[in-house]
C-alpha positions in Angstrom: 26.3 49.2 44.9 26.4 52.8 43.6 23.6 53.8 41.4 25.4 53.8 38.1 25.5 49.8 38.2 21.9 48.7 36.6 23.0 45.1 36.8 20.1 43.3 38.7 21.7 42.0 42.4 20.8 38.6 42.7 19.7 39.1 46.1 19.2 41.7 48.2 19.7 41.4 51.9 17.4 44.2 54.0 18.6 45.3 56.9 16.3 47.2 60.0 18.4 49.2 61.7 17.8 50.9 64.8 20.2 51.9 68.1 22.1 48.9 66.8 25.4 50.6 67.3 27.0 47.4 69.3 26.2 44.8 66.1 25.6 46.4 63.1 29.6 46.0 62.1 29.3 42.6 62.5 26.4 41.7 60.7 27.2 43.8 57.8 30.9 42.1 57.8 29.0 38.4 58.2 26.4 39.3 55.1 29.7 41.5 52.8 32.0 37.8 53.3 29.4 36.2 50.6 31.4 37.0 47.2 29.9 34.1 45.3 26.8 36.0 44.8 25.5 39.3 43.4 24.2 41.4 46.2 22.9 44.8 47.4 22.9 45.3 51.1 19.7 47.8 51.7 20.5 49.1 55.4 16.9 50.9 56.3 17.7 53.1 58.9 14.1 53.9 61.6 15.6 57.2 62.7 19.1 55.4 65.1 20.1 57.8 67.9 23.1 56.1 68.8 26.2 55.7 67.0 25.0 53.0 63.9 24.7 55.9 61.7 28.6 56.8 62.0 29.4 53.3 62.5 27.7 52.7 59.3 29.5 55.0 57.4 32.8 53.2 57.9 31.8 50.2 55.7 33.0 51.3 52.3 31.5 48.7 50.1 29.6 49.5 46.9 27.1 47.0 47.7 25.9 48.6 50.9 23.0 51.3 50.6 21.8 53.7 53.2 17.7 54.3 53.0 16.5 57.0 56.0 12.8 55.2 57.5 10.4 57.8 59.6 10.9 55.9 62.9 7.5 54.2 62.5 8.4 50.6 63.0 9.9 47.3 61.7 6.8 46.8 59.5 7.0 50.4 57.7 10.9 49.7 57.9 10.8 46.4 55.5 8.5 47.6 53.7 10.9 50.5 52.8 13.5 47.8 51.9 11.5 46.0 50.0 10.3 49.3 48.0 14.0 49.6 47.9 15.0 46.2 46.2 16.2 45.3 42.8 17.5 41.8 43.8 15.5 38.4 42.5 15.2 36.9 45.5 15.4 38.9 49.1 16.6 38.2 52.7 16.5 39.7 55.9 19.2 40.3 58.3 17.7 42.0 61.7 21.4 44.7 62.5 21.6 41.9 65.6 22.2 38.3 63.2 24.9 36.8 61.7 24.8 35.0 58.7 27.0 32.1 58.4 29.6 32.2 55.7 27.9 30.4 52.4 24.6 30.7 53.5 23.5 33.3 50.9 24.9 31.1 48.1 23.3 27.7 49.2 19.7 29.3 49.7 20.5 30.5 46.3 21.0 27.7 44.5 18.3 25.7 46.2 15.7 27.9 44.8 17.6 28.4 41.1 17.3 23.9 41.6 13.8 24.0 42.8 11.8 26.7 40.5 8.0 25.9 41.7 9.0 27.1 45.4 8.7 30.1 46.2 11.4 30.5 49.5 13.7 28.2 51.2 14.4 29.1 55.0 16.3 27.2 57.8 17.4 26.4 60.9 19.4 29.0 63.5 21.1 29.5 66.5 20.6 32.0 69.4 23.3 33.4 70.8 23.3 36.1 73.9 25.2 39.4 73.3 28.3 38.2 74.6 28.5 35.7 71.5 28.1 32.5 73.7 25.7 30.1 72.4 21.6 30.0 73.8 19.7 27.4 71.7 20.1 25.8 68.7 15.9 26.0 66.4 16.5 23.2 64.0 14.2 23.0 61.4 15.9 19.3 59.9 17.4 19.2 56.3 14.4 18.2 54.8 12.5 19.8 52.1 8.3 20.0 52.1 6.0 22.3 51.0 4.1 24.7 54.1 2.6 27.1 51.9 -0.6 26.0 54.2 1.3 26.8 57.2 2.7 30.4 56.1 -1.4 31.2 54.3 -2.7 30.2 58.2 -0.1 32.6 59.9 2.2 29.9 61.2 6.0 29.5 61.0 8.4 26.7 62.3 11.2 29.5 61.9 12.1 32.8 61.7 11.7 35.5 58.6 15.6 36.0 58.9 16.5 32.7 58.0 13.9 32.7 54.8 15.2 33.4 51.2 12.1 34.6 49.1 11.9 35.5 45.2 10.9 39.4 45.3 7.8 38.3 43.3 6.5 36.4 45.7 7.4 38.4 48.2 5.7 41.6 46.6 2.3 39.3 46.4 2.0 38.4 49.7 
């Protein structure tokens, strides 16, 4: 998304990136396959020293924005991405993650159907660098309130499986 586009995206995907040359193109492709949702993808480069930036520069999609980090680690990188995000919903995609087709729209639709909920999360698979399956972490397919768990610092899944309303995340 370029700076002249004033339309607020539905979803901001934050991708923290540090030396991810082996993965970043596939991660971006998996996110950018979503065409039914207005989205922006914010890649926060935490001062990569490999070819990550060169690979990123080959992705010619106006939905992708680069934010340069300060080589200060994942928390600072995520906060820079959050500060740059304009979407109503925030999602995180690590630079070595792959989003399944339709995931963004499905989670956004769920949040729209459940206006009293601040976030939705799901299951994920762990795959090896060669693409082979390692483990499925299945959260089930039921809706339940896990606010108390989260306020105690517990979670059943990984942050990269969440779609979180931006206003809720910024309050946290």
